[in-house]
C-alpha positions in Angstrom: 9.3 -1.2 14.6 11.8 1.6 15.2 11.8 4.1 12.3 8.8 3.3 10.5 6.7 6.4 10.0 3.3 5.2 11.4 3.8 4.5 15.0 0.7 2.5 16.0 0.6 -0.9 17.8 1.2 -3.0 14.7 0.9 -6.4 16.8 -2.6 -5.4 17.8 -3.8 -4.9 14.1 -6.5 -7.5 13.3 -6.3 -8.9 9.7 -7.7 -12.4 8.6 -5.0 -15.1 8.6 -3.0 -15.1 5.5 -4.3 -11.6 4.3 -1.0 -9.9 5.4 1.3 -10.4 2.2 4.9 -10.4 3.3 8.3 -9.9 1.3 11.0 -12.5 1.5 13.4 -11.1 4.2 16.6 -11.3 2.0 14.9 -9.3 -0.6 13.4 -6.7 1.8 16.8 -5.8 3.0 18.0 -5.1 -0.5 15.0 -2.8 -1.2 14.5 -0.8 2.1 17.7 1.1 3.1 16.3 1.4 6.7 16.5 -2.1 8.6 13.3 -1.2 10.4 11.4 -0.7 7.1 12.8 -3.9 5.7 11.7 -5.9 8.8 8.2 -4.3 8.5 8.0 -5.4 4.9 9.0 -9.1 5.8 7.4 -9.6 9.3 4.2 -7.5 9.0 3.6 -7.3 5.3 0.8 -5.5 3.3 -2.9 -6.2 3.6 -4.7 -7.8 0.7 -7.6 -5.6 1.4 -10.2 -7.7 -0.2 -8.3 -7.8 -3.4 -7.4 -4.1 -3.6 -3.7 -5.0 -3.3 -1.8 -7.9 -4.8 1.8 -8.9 -4.4 4.1 -10.0 -7.1 5.0 -13.6 -6.5 8.6 -13.1 -7.3 9.0 -10.9 -4.1 6.7 -12.9 -1.7 7.9 -14.4 1.5 5.8 -17.4 3.1 2.3 -16.3 3.5 0.5 -19.6 4.6 -3.5 -19.2 4.3 -3.2 -16.4 1.7 -6.1 -15.8 -0.6 -5.7 -17.4 -4.1 -5.9 -14.2 -6.0 -3.4 -12.2 -3.6 -0.3 -12.7 -5.9 0.4 -11.8 -9.6 2.6 -14.6 -11.0 5.9 -13.0 -11.8 9.6 -13.7 -11.3 11.7 -11.4 -9.1 12.5 -8.3 -11.1 15.5 -5.9 -10.8 15.2 -2.2 -9.8 14.4 0.0 -12.8 16.1 3.3 -13.6 13.4 5.8 -13.9 13.2 9.6 -14.3 12.7 9.7 -10.5 15.4 7.3 -9.6 15.9 3.5 -9.1 12.4 1.9 -8.5 11.5 -1.7 -7.7 8.0 -2.8 -8.7 6.6 -5.1 -6.0 2.8 -5.2 -6.5 -0.4 -3.8 -7.9 -3.4 -1.8 -6.6 -6.6 -2.6 -8.4 -5.6 -3.8 -11.8 -3.9 -0.8 -13.4 -1.7 0.8 -10.6 1.9 -0.6 -10.3 3.5 -0.1 -6.8 7.1 0.6 -6.5 9.5 1.1 -3.7 12.5 3.6 -4.1 15.7 1.7 -3.2 17.4 5.1 -2.3 15.0 6.1 0.6 12.2 3.4 0.8 9.4 5.9 -0.4 6.4 4.3 -2.3 5.5 5.4 -5.8 2.6 4.5 -8.0 2.6 4.3 -11.8 -1.2 4.4 -12.9 -1.9 3.7 -16.5 -4.9 6.1 -16.2 -2.7 9.0 -15.1 -0.9 11.8 -17.0 2.0 11.3 -14.5 4.3 8.4 -15.1 5.5 8.0 -11.5 3.7 9.6 -8.6 5.3 9.6 -5.1 2.3 8.7 -2.8 3.7 7.6 0.5 6.9 8.5 2.6 7.3 4.8 3.6 5.7 1.3 3.5 3.9 1.7 6.9 1.9 4.6 5.5 0.8 2.7 2.5 -0.2 -0.2 4.9 -2.0 2.0 7.2 -4.1 3.7 4.5 -5.1 0.3 3.1 -6.2 -0.8 6.6 -8.2 2.3 7.0 -9.9 1.8 3.6 -11.2 -1.5 5.1 -12.1 -0.3 8.7 -13.6 2.9 7.8 -16.0 1.6 5.1 -19.4 2.7 6.1 -21.0 -0.7 5.1 -19.8 -4.0 4.2 -21.2 -4.6 0.8 -24.7 -3.1 -0.2 -25.7 0.5 -0.2 -24.7 3.5 1.9 -25.7 7.1 1.4 -23.1 9.2 -0.1 -22.9 11.5 3.1 -21.5 8.3 5.0 -18.8 7.7 2.4 -17.8 11.5 2.6 -17.6 11.0 6.4 -15.4 7.9 5.9 -13.1 9.8 3.5 -12.7 12.7 5.9 -11.9 10.3 8.8 -9.4 8.3 6.5 -7.7 11.6 5.4 -7.4 12.9 8.9 -5.9 9.7 10.3 -3.4 9.2 7.6 -2.3 12.8 7.5 -1.3 12.7 11.2 1.5 10.3 10.1 2.1 11.2 6.5 0.7 14.3 4.7 1.6 13.2 1.1 -1.3 10.7 0.3 -3.8 13.6 0.6 -1.8 16.5 -0.5 -3.0 16.8 -3.9 -6.7 16.2 -4.7 -5.8 15.4 -8.2 -3.3 12.8 -7.2 -3.7 9.0 -7.0 -5.4 8.9 -3.6 -7.6 12.1 -4.3 -8.9 10.5 -7.5 -9.4 7.2 -5.7 -11.4 8.8 -2.9 -13.5 10.4 -5.6 -14.4 6.7 -6.6 -14.3 5.2 -3.0 -17.8 4.6 -2.8 -17.6 2.2 -5.9 -14.8 0.3 -4.0 
């Protein structure tokens, strides 16, 4: 992937079969102005992350073996005119945070129903969102069950350091979406 922001060896990322939710290629090229970003969306995709992320079915490409609850049934929508520009909704984080891509520059925006901010830019590109979701899974101090809070704090520190190497935006504001998410990370 040429100009994607996070430059890791994406081919070596291990995710269970079907858990990378991909965009339809013809739609991805309409949404991402950079061809490498569009290819990343349709060839690599976004990890389901144990149900944290769900893709709108109207944008989904073929994803054999995907988890049953990885899509929200919806027709393909059109970009919306918002106060921050043209945004296209493509999925959800948790149950109350809509994910958007800016069709002007490929940045990722959230609209959280629990926030005072209507739209918040949270990633400079899709690879940054994907990398952060992968870190949330790989850096968890336990797989289910209990872990002391200090272990969670260490995981948050590691995640923040790793994502900030590529994109400082997710961790820039402790009152922003990811700052608030990290405060509740032990419950995830």
